[in-house]
N, C-alpha and C positions, 0 to 999 in steps of 0.2 A: 489481560491482553492476550489475544489469540495470535501467538507468534507464527509467522509463516502460514497464514490462513490459506487453506486449500479446499475448503468445503463448498457446497452449493448454497443456493438462496435459502433453502429451508433450514439448513444448519446455521447459516449466518443469522437468520431471524431468531433462532433459539438462543444463540450467543448474545445478540444484541438485547434481547428481552431480559437477559440476566445481567446486563450492564457491561458486557465485554467490549473492548475495543478490538477492531479487526485490522491486522497488519498484513498488507498484500505484498507478495514477492514478485519477482520478475516473471514468473510463470503465468501471471495474468495476461502477459502480451502474447502467449503462445496461441496461434490461430484456433486449435481445437478446444481451447479452455473456455467454452461458452458459459458453463455453469459457474465458474469462478467470476467471470465478468458480471453475470447476473447477481451474484452475491455482492460484488462491489457496487452495483447499481442501487441496491436497497440500503447500502450502509450510509448512515447520515454523516454529513461533513464533520461533525464534532466527535465522531468515534472512529475516524479513519487514520491509519498509519501506512507507511510504505517502508519496505526493508530490502536488504540485499540477500540475507541468509548466505553470505559468502562461505565457501567457494562454489556453492551449487545454485541452481535456479536462475541462471543467467537470462536476462531479458532479450528478446529479439531487438536488434539484429545480430546479436553476438551469441545466441543460443548455441550450446555445445562447447563453448570456451569457458575457462574458469571465470567465476564471478568475483567482483570486488566492489567496494563502496563507490568507486568512481563511475560505475555503470548505473548507479541509481537514477541519474537523470533520464535514462531511457524509459524506465518504469513510470517515473513521475510525469514525463511528457505524455506518455500513452494514456494514463489515467486522467490527466487534465483535459486532454482532447476528447476522451470518451465522455466526460462530464460536461464538455462545452465550457470549461472554466478558463479564465485568464491564467496563464502559466505562472506569473509572479504572485498572483493572489492565491493560487492553489499551493505554491510553495509556502507562503506565509501561513496558510491554514494548517499544513502539515507541521510546520515548526511550532505553531501555537499548540497543536494537539500533543506533540512530543513533549513540550514543556508542561502542559497541563497534567500529563500522565506521569512523567518521570521527574518533574522539577526542572529548574534552570541550571542544571549541573554545568560547571565550567564557564558560565557566563559572568562577564565582569559588569559590576554596576548594578 
């Protein structure tokens, strides 16, 4: 897993070709971050994760303030919209990916 992925599309392709998962932080929402969004665009659904990297890398609209897990929906919403995905389905995809990579830690049943 490429924690807090901040590379461009070429680096993303190299990582994906080696079996990596890419975890996108709130910086993907920053207007000048075209290269990071291009990397997101080529990341397949089944290799995608989203993270806070708290207390830094706060997403728009709260850029410049301390980051925290409760701000994750800003990044998720932004990426779902960029992908043209239904928000609930996109959240389900991210949940399934986290479980596939890390296991079902803390889940009951």
